[in-house]
C-alpha positions as CSV (number, residue, x, y, z in Angstrom):
1,M,0.0,0.0,0.0
2,A,1.3,3.4,-0.9
3,G,2.2,5.7,1.9
4,P,1.1,9.3,2.1
5,L,4.4,10.6,0.5
6,S,3.5,8.7,-2.7
7,V,0.4,10.8,-3.2
8,P,1.2,13.2,-6.1
9,V,1.2,16.9,-5.4
10,P,-1.1,18.7,-7.8
11,Q,0.9,20.6,-10.5
12,Q,-0.8,23.9,-9.5
13,E,0.3,23.5,-5.9
14,R,3.9,22.7,-6.9
15,S,3.9,25.8,-9.2
16,R,2.6,28.0,-6.4
17,V,5.3,26.7,-4.0
18,T,8.0,27.3,-6.6
19,A,6.8,30.8,-7.3
20,E,6.9,31.6,-3.6
21,R,10.4,30.2,-3.4
22,F,11.5,32.6,-6.1
23,I,9.8,35.5,-4.4
24,T,11.3,34.8,-1.0
25,A,14.7,34.3,-2.5
26,A,14.6,37.6,-4.3
27,L,13.4,39.5,-1.3
28,D,16.1,38.0,0.8
29,L,18.8,38.9,-1.8
30,L,17.5,42.4,-2.1
31,R,18.3,43.1,1.5
32,N,21.9,43.5,0.5
33,R,21.9,44.0,-3.3
34,T,20.1,46.3,-5.7
35,F,17.6,44.9,-8.1
36,A,19.9,45.9,-11.0
37,E,22.7,43.8,-9.4
38,L,20.6,40.7,-9.2
39,S,20.6,38.2,-12.1
40,V,17.9,35.6,-12.8
41,A,20.7,33.1,-12.1
42,D,21.3,34.5,-8.7
43,I,17.6,34.3,-7.8
44,A,17.2,30.8,-9.2
45,A,20.3,29.6,-7.2
46,E,19.0,31.2,-4.0
47,A,15.6,29.5,-4.6
48,D,17.2,26.2,-5.5
49,R,15.2,26.2,-8.7
50,S,16.2,26.3,-12.4
51,I,16.5,29.4,-14.5
52,G,14.0,27.8,-16.9
53,A,11.5,27.5,-14.0
54,F,11.8,31.2,-13.4
55,Y,11.1,32.2,-17.0
56,Q,8.2,29.8,-17.1
57,R,6.5,31.6,-14.3
58,F,7.5,35.2,-14.6
59,G,8.4,35.8,-18.2
60,S,11.2,38.4,-17.5
61,K,13.1,40.0,-14.7
62,D,11.1,43.2,-15.3
63,D,7.8,41.4,-15.0
64,F,9.1,39.8,-11.8
65,L,9.6,43.2,-10.2
66,E,5.9,43.7,-10.4
67,V,5.4,40.4,-8.7
68,L,7.7,41.3,-5.9
69,L,6.1,44.7,-5.4
70,T,2.7,43.1,-5.3
71,A,3.9,40.5,-2.7
72,Y,5.3,43.4,-0.6
73,L,2.0,45.4,-0.8
74,E,-0.1,42.3,-0.1
75,R,1.9,41.7,3.0
76,A,1.3,45.3,4.0
77,C,-2.4,44.7,3.4
78,A,-2.4,41.6,5.6
79,W,-0.7,43.5,8.4
80,A,-3.2,46.4,8.2
81,A,-6.1,43.9,8.5
82,E,-4.8,42.5,11.8
83,P,-6.8,43.6,14.8
84,R,-5.0,45.8,17.3
85,Q,-5.6,47.2,20.8
86,K,-7.8,50.2,20.7
87,T,-5.9,53.4,21.4
88,S,-6.3,57.0,20.2
89,A,-6.6,57.8,16.5
90,S,-3.2,59.5,16.5
91,E,-1.5,56.6,18.2
92,V,-2.9,54.2,15.6
93,L,-1.7,56.4,12.8
94,A,1.8,56.6,14.5
95,V,1.9,52.7,14.7
96,H,1.0,52.5,11.0
97,L,3.6,55.1,10.0
98,D,6.3,53.3,12.1
99,H,5.4,50.0,10.5
100,S,5.4,51.4,7.0
101,F,8.8,53.0,7.6
102,G,10.3,49.8,9.0
103,E,9.1,47.8,6.0
104,L,10.4,50.3,3.5
105,L,13.8,50.5,5.3
106,A,14.0,46.7,5.3
107,N,13.0,46.5,1.6
108,K,14.8,49.7,0.5
109,N,16.4,48.2,-2.6
110,L,13.0,46.7,-3.8
111,W,11.3,50.1,-3.4
112,H,14.2,51.9,-5.1
113,A,13.7,49.6,-8.1
114,G,10.0,50.4,-8.1
115,L,10.7,54.2,-7.9
116,Q,13.2,53.9,-10.8
117,R,10.8,52.0,-12.9
118,S,8.0,54.6,-12.3
119,A,10.3,57.4,-13.4
120,A,10.6,55.6,-16.7
121,E,7.0,54.5,-16.8
122,P,4.7,57.2,-15.4
123,G,1.7,54.9,-15.1
124,F,3.6,52.1,-13.3
125,W,2.1,52.6,-9.8
126,A,-1.4,52.5,-11.2
127,R,-1.0,48.7,-11.7
128,F,-1.0,48.4,-7.9
129,G,-3.9,50.7,-7.3
130,D,-6.3,48.0,-6.0
131,V,-4.0,46.7,-3.3
132,G,-3.0,50.3,-2.4
133,Q,-6.6,51.2,-2.0
134,R,-7.3,48.2,0.2
135,I,-4.4,49.2,2.5
136,A,-5.7,52.8,2.7
137,E,-9.2,51.6,3.5
138,L,-7.9,49.2,6.2
139,N,-5.8,51.9,7.8
140,L,-8.7,54.4,7.8
141,A,-11.0,51.8,9.3
142,A,-8.5,51.1,12.1
143,I,-8.2,54.9,12.8
144,E,-12.0,55.3,12.8
145,R,-12.4,52.4,15.2
146,S,-10.0,54.1,17.6
147,A,-11.8,57.4,17.2
148,G,-15.1,55.7,17.8
149,R,-16.6,57.5,14.8
150,S,-16.2,58.1,11.0
151,L,-13.8,60.9,10.1
152,D,-15.3,63.8,8.3
153,V,-14.2,65.0,4.9
154,N,-11.6,67.5,6.2
155,E,-10.1,64.9,8.5
156,R,-9.8,62.4,5.7
157,Q,-8.1,65.1,3.6
158,R,-5.6,65.9,6.3
159,L,-4.9,62.2,6.9
160,A,-4.3,61.7,3.1
161,L,-2.0,64.7,3.1
162,A,-0.1,63.4,6.1
163,R,0.5,60.1,4.4
164,Q,1.5,61.8,1.2
165,V,4.1,63.9,2.9
166,F,5.4,61.0,4.9
167,N,5.7,58.7,1.9
168,S,7.1,61.5,-0.4
169,V,9.9,62.3,2.0
170,I,10.9,58.7,2.4
171,N,10.7,58.1,-1.4
172,N,12.9,61.1,-2.0
173,Q,15.4,59.8,0.5
174,I,15.4,56.3,-1.1
175,I,15.9,57.6,-4.7
176,N,18.0,60.7,-4.1
177,A,19.4,60.6,-0.5
178,P,19.4,64.4,0.1
179,G,20.3,65.9,3.5
180,P,20.2,66.9,6.2
181,L,18.9,63.6,7.6
182,Q,19.3,60.2,6.1
183,L,17.0,57.2,6.5
184,D,19.2,55.5,9.1
185,D,19.6,58.7,11.2
186,P,18.0,58.1,14.6
187,K,16.1,61.4,14.3
188,F,14.7,60.8,10.8
189,L,11.6,58.7,11.7
190,P,10.7,60.6,14.9
191,E,10.9,64.0,13.1
192,L,8.9,62.8,10.1
193,R,6.3,61.0,12.2
194,A,5.8,64.2,14.3
195,L,5.3,66.2,11.1
196,A,2.8,63.7,9.7
197,L,0.9,63.7,13.0
198,R,0.7,67.5,13.1
199,I,-0.7,67.5,9.6
200,A,-3.3,64.9,10.3
201,A,-4.3,66.5,13.6
202,L,-6.6,63.6,14.5
203,D,-7.0,64.2,18.2
C-alpha cells in the first residue's frame, strides 16, 4: 500500500510553491543587493530552482519586479487587516507610520527599483492601485475604530496629506538621499512622524 508521501502533489500547488520560493529568495537577496545587481541566475540559485522554471512563471526580470512589489504590498495589506488594541486615533496612525517606515527600510532596494521604474513609466504605480486602495481603507478603518466615529471630509483630507508627505519624504530619501537627515539617522523617523501627526491633527 502506498504511503502518504506517494500521493502526487497537484501541479498547480507545486507551481505556487516554486513561485513563492523565487519571491522569498529575491526579497532575501534584495536586503543586500540592488535589483539591478541581481541576475535571474542569482535568484534561481537562492531559490534552489532552475532558470527555466523562473522564466516559465514570470516571463522576465522586469515582470518579476511587479510580482515582488505586489507581494510586498499584499503583506502590508495583511498587516493592516490584523486587529490591534484600541488606542487614540493619533496613536494608531503613529503605529501605522512606524510599521510602514520599518518595512520600507528593510526593503529599500526593492522600493528603489520600483521608484526607478516609475520614473521611466509614469503609469507604473497605477498597476498596484487595487491593493494600495485596500491598504488605505484598512488603515482608515483602524483609525476610525479608535476614534469611535467616522472621520469627516476635512479629517480624511488631512490624513491623506499626512500620508502623502510621509511617503514622499521617504521616497525622495530612497531615490536621491538628500540631506540633512538620512533614513538611518535616529532622528529621521521621529521627526517625520511628528510632522505627519501634526498635519493629520486627528486628536
